C-alpha positions in Angstrom: 0.0 0.0 0.0 2.8 2.4 0.9 4.6 1.7 -2.3 1.5 2.7 -4.3 1.2 5.9 -2.4 4.9 6.7 -2.8 4.8 6.0 -6.5 1.7 8.2 -7.1 3.3 11.0 -5.1 6.4 10.7 -7.3 4.2 11.1 -10.4 2.7 14.4 -9.1 5.8 16.4 -10.1 7.1 16.7 -6.6 10.9 17.5 -6.3 11.3 15.1 -3.4 9.1 12.4 -1.9 9.7 11.1 1.7 7.9 8.7 3.9 8.0 9.8 7.6 7.4 7.2 10.3 8.2 6.1 13.8 7.7 2.4 13.1 10.7 0.2 12.2 8.5 -2.2 10.3 7.4 0.6 8.0 11.0 1.8 7.6 12.1 -1.8 6.5 9.2 -2.1 4.1 10.1 1.3 2.5 13.7 0.4 2.2 12.8 -2.8 0.3 11.0 -0.9 -2.5 13.6 1.9 -2.6 11.7 4.8 -0.9 13.3 7.6 0.9 12.2 7.1 4.5 13.0 9.0 7.7 12.5 7.7 11.2 10.9 10.5 13.3 10.1 11.1 17.0 7.5 8.7 18.4 6.2 11.4 20.7 4.6 13.5 17.8 1.0 14.3 18.4 0.1 14.6 14.7 1.2 14.1 11.2 1.8 17.9 11.0 4.4 17.6 13.8 6.0 14.7 12.0 6.5 16.4 8.7 7.6 19.6 10.5 10.5 17.5 11.8 11.3 16.2 8.3 11.3 19.8 7.0 13.6 21.0 9.8 16.1 18.1 9.4 16.2 18.5 5.6 16.6 22.3 6.0 13.9 23.1 3.5 13.4 26.8 2.9 10.7 28.7 4.8 8.7 29.4 1.5 9.0 25.8 0.2 5.7 23.9 -0.1 5.2 20.5 1.4 2.3 18.2 0.7 1.2 15.7 3.3 -0.2 12.6 1.7 -1.7 10.0 4.1 -0.1 6.5 3.7 -3.5 4.8 3.5 -4.5 6.4 0.2 -3.1 4.0 -2.5 -5.6 5.2 -5.1 -4.9 9.0 -4.7 -4.6 10.6 -8.1 -1.2 12.3 -8.7 -3.1 15.2 -10.3 -4.7 16.3 -7.0 -1.4 16.2 -5.2 -0.1 18.6 -7.8 -3.3 20.6 -7.6 -3.1 21.2 -3.8 0.6 22.3 -4.1 -0.2 24.7 -7.0 -3.3 26.0 -5.1 -1.0 27.1 -2.2 1.6 28.5 -4.5 -0.9 30.7 -6.2 -2.6 31.8 -2.9 0.0 34.0 -1.3 -2.4 35.0 1.6 -2.7 31.4 2.7 -0.5 29.2 4.9 -2.2 25.9 4.1 -4.1 24.6 1.1 -6.5 21.7 1.0 -9.2 20.1 -1.2 -12.9 19.1 -1.0 -15.5 17.3 -3.0 -19.3 17.7 -3.2 -21.3 15.7 -0.7 -23.5 13.2 -2.6 -26.1 12.1 -0.2 -28.0 13.0 3.0 -26.4 10.0 4.7 -22.9 11.3 3.9 -23.9 14.8 5.0 -25.0 13.5 8.4 -22.1 11.0 8.9 -19.8 12.2 11.7 -16.9 10.3 10.0 -17.2 12.6 7.0 -15.6 15.9 7.7 -17.4 18.9 6.3 -15.9 22.3 5.3 -17.5 25.7 4.8 -15.5 28.3 2.8 -16.0 31.8 1.5 -16.5 32.6 -2.2 -12.8 33.3 -2.4 -11.9 29.9 -1.0 -11.0 30.9 2.5 -11.9 28.1 5.0 -14.4 29.3 7.6 -14.8 26.1 9.6 -14.4 22.3 9.5 -16.7 20.0 11.4 -17.9 16.5 11.8 -21.4 17.9 12.1 -23.4 18.6 9.0 -22.6 22.1 7.9 -24.0 24.4 6.5 -27.3 23.3 8.0 -30.3 23.9 5.7 -32.9 25.1 8.3 -35.9 24.5 6.0 -34.7 20.9 5.2 -35.5 19.4 8.6 -39.1 20.2 9.4 -39.3 17.2 11.8 -36.0 17.4 13.6 -32.4 16.8 12.6 -32.9 13.2 11.5 -35.5 14.4 8.9 -32.9 16.6 7.0 -33.5 16.2 3.3 -31.1 18.8 1.9 -27.4 18.7 1.4 -26.8 20.5 -2.0 -23.8 22.8 -1.8 -22.1 21.0 1.1 -18.5 19.9 0.8 -16.6 16.9 2.1 -13.1 17.7 3.2 -10.2 15.6 1.9 -7.3 14.9 4.3 -4.8 16.3 1.8 -2.8 19.4 2.8 -0.1 21.6 1.4 1.9 23.7 3.9 4.5 26.5 3.6 7.4 25.3 5.7 7.3 28.4 7.9 3.7 27.5 8.8 4.6 23.9 9.5 7.3 25.2 12.0 4.8 27.5 13.6 2.1 24.8 14.0 4.6 22.4 15.6 5.1 24.9 18.4 1.4 25.3 19.2 -0.6 23.4 21.8 -3.9 21.7 20.8 -6.7 24.2 20.8 -10.2 23.9 22.3 -12.0 23.4 19.0 -9.4 20.9 17.8 -9.8 18.9 20.9 -13.6 19.1 20.7 -14.0 18.0 17.1 -10.7 15.9 16.9 -9.7 17.9 13.8 -6.1 19.0 13.6 -6.8 21.8 11.0 -8.8 23.7 13.6 -5.6 24.4 15.5 -4.5 26.4 12.4 -7.7 28.3 12.1 -7.9 29.1 15.8 -4.4 30.6 15.6 -5.1 32.8 12.6 -3.5 30.7 9.9 -5.6 31.0 6.7 -6.5 27.9 4.8 -7.4 28.0 1.1 -9.9 25.4 -0.1 -10.7 24.2 -3.7 -12.7 21.5 -5.3 -10.6 18.5 -6.3 -10.2 18.1 -10.0 -10.4 14.3 -9.8 -12.2 12.0 -7.3 -9.8 11.1 -4.5 -10.2 7.3 -4.7 -11.0 4.9 -1.9 -8.9 5.1 1.2 -8.0 2.2 3.5 -9.5 2.4 7.0 -10.7 -1.2 7.4 -9.9 -4.7 6.3 -12.9 -4.4 4.0 -11.4 -1.3 2.4 -8.1 -3.1 2.0 -9.7 -6.0 0.2 -11.7 -3.7 -2.1 -8.7 -1.6 -3.0 -6.5 -4.6 -3.6 -9.1 -5.8 -6.1 -9.1 -2.5 -7.9 -5.3 -2.4 -8.1 -5.2 -5.9 -9.5 -7.4 -5.0 -12.4 
């Protein structure tokens, strides 16, 4: 799975691709397929802290752009990795860039495992939540479970581009109240005034691997 992610990241046009981990088994697997891998501190609270360590140790410049791709996304299109990097490059006011896709059903809208995002017309993130936002007041005449509207709502994808200086800043900040409440790391950035630019992904992100069922389904897709 990691090899597929690594190879797709390499096809995005990135100048360097690294796998950051604190697990020796992952390090050994990466070495077997020739990936650049860095063992990082096991005390990191988040992936952001982990890639901040990589940026510091490799002495990347403050204005360099780093994209964090989760290791459980073997079907991720290289085009959206490139898209999120270019989005940040062209949004000088933002410290972080991320992507979203339209929500396609009421069930998805109300699923707390689906993170939603609301942004301004200019693409500035206003808020991220596990709750269904924005909430159509007229769509739930008989309570929250009767909600019938979801048009215009966006599902956030866990793909981020950071400026290195923002990575370094975030690594020094303690978890914030909203981050702890929602269990969403990106809220730490918003609560500390870091602006996040959001755009709609130009390609569907592909199925991630969160369960054994996901793993079996993705393996079948990769085998075809």
